[in-house]
Structures are given as structure tokens and as C-alpha cells.
C-alpha positions as CSV (number, residue, x, y, z in Angstrom):
1,X,0.0,244.8,149.7
2,X,2.4,241.9,150.1
3,X,0.0,240.6,153.2
4,X,-2.9,240.8,151.3
5,X,-1.3,239.2,148.1
6,X,-0.1,236.5,150.7
7,X,-3.8,236.0,151.9
8,X,-5.2,235.8,148.3
9,X,-2.6,233.2,147.5
10,X,-3.4,231.0,150.3
11,X,-7.1,231.2,149.6
12,X,-6.4,230.5,146.0
13,X,-4.5,227.4,146.9
14,X,-7.2,226.2,149.3
15,X,-9.5,226.6,146.2
16,X,-7.2,224.7,144.1
17,X,-7.0,221.7,146.4
18,X,-10.8,221.8,146.8
19,X,-11.3,221.7,143.3
20,X,-9.0,219.0,142.7
21,X,-10.6,216.7,145.5
22,X,-14.0,217.6,143.7
23,X,-12.5,216.6,140.3
24,X,-11.2,213.2,141.8
25,X,-14.6,212.3,143.3
26,X,-16.5,213.3,140.1
27,X,-13.8,211.5,137.7
28,X,-14.2,208.0,139.8
29,X,-18.0,208.7,140.0
30,X,-17.9,208.6,135.8
31,X,-15.5,205.7,135.8
32,X,-18.1,203.8,138.1
33,X,-21.1,204.9,136.1
34,X,-19.5,203.9,132.9
35,X,-18.8,200.6,134.1
36,X,-22.6,200.4,135.4
37,X,-23.7,201.6,132.0
38,X,-21.9,198.7,130.4
39,X,-23.3,195.8,132.8
40,X,-26.7,197.2,132.2
41,X,-26.1,197.2,128.4
42,X,-24.9,193.5,128.8
43,X,-28.0,192.7,130.5
44,X,-30.2,194.6,128.0
45,X,-28.7,192.5,125.3
46,X,-28.9,189.5,127.1
47,X,-32.7,189.9,127.5
48,X,-33.4,191.2,124.0
49,X,-31.7,188.0,122.6
50,X,-33.9,185.9,125.3
51,X,-36.9,187.6,124.1
52,X,-36.1,186.9,120.6
53,X,-35.6,183.1,121.5
54,X,-38.9,183.0,123.1
55,X,-40.9,184.9,120.4
56,X,-39.3,182.0,118.0
57,X,-40.7,179.4,120.3
58,X,-43.7,181.0,120.7
59,X,-43.9,181.0,116.9
60,X,-42.8,177.2,116.6
61,X,-45.3,176.2,119.1
62,X,-48.1,177.9,117.4
63,X,-46.8,176.5,114.0
64,X,-46.9,173.0,115.6
65,X,-50.3,173.1,117.3
66,X,-51.7,174.7,114.0
67,X,-50.4,171.6,112.0
68,X,-51.4,169.3,115.0
69,X,-54.9,170.8,114.7
70,X,-55.1,170.1,111.1
71,X,-54.6,166.5,111.5
72,X,-57.9,166.4,113.1
73,X,-61.0,168.4,112.1
74,X,-59.9,172.1,111.6
75,X,-58.2,172.5,108.6
76,X,-58.7,176.4,108.6
77,X,-56.7,177.5,111.5
78,X,-53.5,175.6,110.0
79,X,-54.5,177.4,106.7
80,X,-55.2,180.9,108.3
81,X,-51.8,180.4,110.0
82,X,-49.8,179.6,106.9
83,X,-51.7,182.4,105.0
84,X,-50.5,184.9,107.8
85,X,-46.9,183.9,107.4
86,X,-47.3,184.3,103.6
87,X,-48.7,187.6,103.9
88,X,-45.7,188.6,106.3
89,X,-43.3,187.1,103.7
90,X,-44.7,188.9,100.7
91,X,-45.0,192.4,102.7
92,X,-41.2,191.8,103.6
93,X,-40.5,191.4,99.9
94,X,-42.5,194.3,99.1
95,X,-40.4,196.3,101.6
96,X,-37.0,194.9,100.2
97,X,-38.0,195.8,96.5
98,X,-38.8,199.4,97.2
């Protein structure tokens, strides 16, 4: 019986050693994935900020174009654009009042 117990003990030690190494590998992979996740979050935030800036530039360009067009013959495009902005502001105010 002691021989069987000794064999079982050695097998258990071997399995524990394997589990320790697997744990170490999984832990390092987890840390690497966390770093990668943080980097991707930072990239996403930068890209979202860039999108917001570009959307603002587009809006400014559209407004500038509408204003420059209004100095010519077509007053309706500037008026429509400004009315659209006013409707958007009104809808935001309505949402805030709810």
C-alpha cells in the first residue's frame, strides 16, 4: 500500500507542477491581453475624438458654404441650413425639459 501511495503522491506532484505552469502561462497571457485591451481603448478614444473634430469641421464648412452661397443668389440654402440648426436646438431643449 505504501508503494501505491508513493506512486499516487508522485502523480499528484506531477499534476500540480503541470497546473502551476499552465497557470503561469494563462496569467501572462491575461496580462498581455489586458495591456492590448488598454491600448485598443486608447486608440478608440483617439479615433472617436478625431471623428468629433472632423464632424465639427464638416459642420463649419457647410455653414461657411451656406453663408457664402447666401451672399450670391441662393438665400434659401443658408436659410434652410440655419432653420435646420434651430430645429435641432429646439429638439435638444425639448429633450432637456422632459
